[in-house]
C-alpha positions in Angstrom: 93.8 144.1 60.2 95.4 141.1 61.6 94.3 137.9 59.7 92.1 135.3 61.5 93.6 131.9 62.0 91.2 129.6 60.5 89.0 127.2 62.4 90.3 124.0 61.3 94.1 124.9 62.1 93.3 125.8 65.5 91.4 122.4 66.2 94.7 120.7 64.9 96.6 122.8 67.0 94.7 121.8 70.0 94.5 118.0 69.1 98.3 118.3 68.8 98.8 119.3 72.3 96.6 116.9 73.5 98.2 113.9 72.3 101.6 115.2 73.8 100.0 115.5 77.1 98.9 111.8 77.3 102.0 110.7 75.4 103.8 112.4 78.9 101.5 111.6 81.0 101.5 107.5 79.8 105.5 107.7 80.1 105.9 109.0 83.6 103.6 106.4 84.9 104.7 104.5 87.6 105.0 100.9 85.9 103.7 99.2 89.0 100.8 101.6 88.7 100.3 100.8 85.1 100.5 96.9 85.7 97.3 97.3 88.5 95.7 99.8 85.8 96.3 97.5 82.4 95.5 94.4 84.6 92.4 92.7 83.8 89.7 93.0 86.5 89.9 90.9 89.7 85.7 90.1 89.1 86.6 88.8 85.6 85.2 85.1 85.7 88.1 84.5 83.2 90.5 85.0 85.6 89.8 82.0 87.7 92.5 79.5 86.0 95.2 81.8 87.4 94.5 81.1 90.8 96.5 78.6 93.0 96.2 75.2 92.2 93.3 76.0 89.4 90.9 76.8 92.3 88.3 79.3 91.2 88.1 81.8 93.7 84.1 82.8 93.5 83.9 86.5 93.9 87.1 87.1 92.2 90.5 86.1 91.5 93.9 86.9 92.7 95.9 89.8 91.2 98.3 88.2 88.2 101.2 90.4 89.0 102.9 88.1 91.6 105.4 88.6 94.1 108.6 89.4 92.7 110.6 86.6 92.6 113.8 89.0 94.3 110.9 89.4 97.0 111.0 85.8 98.0 114.6 86.2 99.8 115.5 85.5 103.1 116.7 89.3 103.4 113.0 90.5 102.6 112.1 87.7 105.4 114.6 89.0 108.4 113.2 92.5 107.1 109.4 91.3 107.2 109.9 89.5 110.7 111.9 93.0 112.3 108.7 95.1 111.2 106.7 92.5 112.4 108.4 92.4 115.8 108.2 96.4 116.0 105.1 96.3 115.1 103.9 94.3 118.2 106.3 96.6 120.3 108.2 93.6 121.9 110.1 89.8 120.9 107.5 87.6 119.5 107.4 84.0 121.5 106.7 80.9 120.1 103.0 80.3 120.0 101.4 77.2 122.1 101.2 73.4 120.5 97.8 72.8 118.1 94.9 72.3 121.2 93.0 70.5 117.8 93.7 68.3 115.0 91.4 67.8 112.2 92.5 65.7 109.2 90.9 68.4 106.7 91.2 72.0 106.3 87.9 73.6 106.2 89.1 75.5 103.2 90.2 72.5 101.7 87.1 72.5 99.4 85.8 75.8 98.7 88.6 77.8 98.9 87.2 81.2 98.8 87.2 84.5 100.8 83.7 84.1 101.4 84.3 80.1 102.9 87.1 81.8 105.0 84.7 84.2 106.5 81.9 81.2 107.4 85.0 80.2 109.0 84.2 82.5 111.8 80.9 81.2 113.2 79.6 84.8 113.3 76.3 83.4 114.6 74.4 82.9 111.1 73.9 86.1 110.6 74.4 85.5 107.1 77.5 87.9 106.5 80.0 86.6 104.6 77.5 86.5 101.8 77.5 90.2 101.7 81.2 90.4 101.1 82.3 92.4 98.2 85.6 92.4 96.4 88.5 95.4 96.2 91.9 96.0 97.2 90.9 98.5 99.4 89.1 96.0 101.9 93.4 94.5 102.8 94.1 98.6 103.7 90.9 98.5 106.3 92.2 95.6 108.4 91.7 96.0 112.4 94.5 97.3 113.5 95.0 94.7 115.8 95.6 92.2 113.2 96.8 93.8 110.3 98.5 92.1 107.4 101.9 90.7 108.2 104.4 93.0 107.4 105.5 93.5 104.0 103.0 91.1 102.9 101.8 91.1 99.3 97.7 90.9 99.4 96.1 88.6 96.6 92.3 89.2 97.0 90.5 91.0 99.7 87.1 91.5 100.2 84.3 92.7 103.2 81.1 94.6 103.9 80.6 97.2 106.4 76.7 96.3 106.2 74.2 96.9 109.4 75.6 94.3 112.1 78.2 92.5 109.4 81.6 94.6 109.8 83.6 92.0 108.1 87.1 91.6 106.7 89.1 88.9 104.3 92.4 89.2 103.1 94.6 86.6 101.0 97.8 87.1 100.7 101.8 86.3 100.6 105.0 86.7 102.8 108.4 84.9 102.4 108.3 84.2 106.7 107.3 80.2 107.3 104.0 79.3 108.4 105.1 78.5 111.9 106.4 82.3 112.4 103.1 83.5 111.1 101.5 81.9 113.4 103.3 83.0 116.4 102.8 86.5 114.7 99.0 86.6 115.2 98.8 84.1 118.2 100.5 87.0 119.9 98.9 90.0 118.3 95.9 88.7 119.0 96.9 87.6 123.2 98.1 91.4 123.4 94.4 92.9 122.1 92.8 90.2 124.5 91.0 88.0 121.7 92.1 84.6 123.3 93.7 83.1 120.8 94.1 79.3 120.1 95.9 77.5 117.8 95.0 74.2 115.6 96.2 72.2 113.1 93.6 71.7 109.9 95.0 69.3 107.4 98.1 71.1 105.3 96.8 74.2 107.0 98.0 76.0 110.6 95.4 78.0 112.1 94.8 80.7 115.0 91.7 81.8 115.9 89.6 83.4 118.6 87.7 86.2 119.4 86.0 88.4 122.4 82.5 89.2 122.6 80.8 89.4 119.4 83.9 89.9 117.7 86.1 86.8 115.7 89.1 86.0 114.0 90.2 83.3 112.2 94.3 83.1 110.1 94.5 80.3 107.8 98.5 79.6 106.9 99.9 77.4 104.6 103.1 76.6 102.9 102.7 77.9 99.1 105.2 77.6 95.8 108.5 79.7 95.7 109.3 79.8 99.2 106.5 81.7 100.2 103.4 81.2 102.8 100.3 81.6 101.7 97.7 83.8 104.7 94.0 84.0 104.8 93.4 86.4 107.6 89.4 87.1 108.6 87.6 89.8 111.0 84.3 90.0 112.0 83.0 92.9 114.4 86.5 93.9 115.1 87.8 97.2 114.5 
């Protein structure tokens, strides 16, 4: 009759297998995924000091992993421009001059995604206060007004509450602010959203809408040769 392996030996063997499997899984994990998983949560209030200019983002700060330095290059900007032309389906014509110029941006005193959403003027429904933060919202922007091709999202928010379909995202791109405005003006015009260009302080802005739908794009120069973009849409699919 064969001898029985003691239970304690079996337990140690199984524990060893578990450790080996976990070790292999960690070794194979993509570095970018590992950085995202190991990074502090975006809603951690202690991350406010990481925001541009130490301006706190209420409700969620930007991710700590910035756009790689080798991506902020003329070559990457050219690739983004080409992708933008392909997405539009035609050459991007320059946007018209600003129809209005304000001394200060409406976002200057509160650089938050809720403040960007409030700039949409959705008729006092209180929708901006309902947004929740998460990178998943960046992937759910309307097809007519997506993130600029090859842009890197820093923070995103939105809501699908009844009567409040709202999307807001902040991202960076190596394409200059004026060209970003040209792209969104062309995309909005193609979608029949009656875009208008304006200037608010250091921000270049294009906004418009159709029916209950609204959109607003705020673009500013950021450090490192990047453009920082705030894109918000309300009641658009």
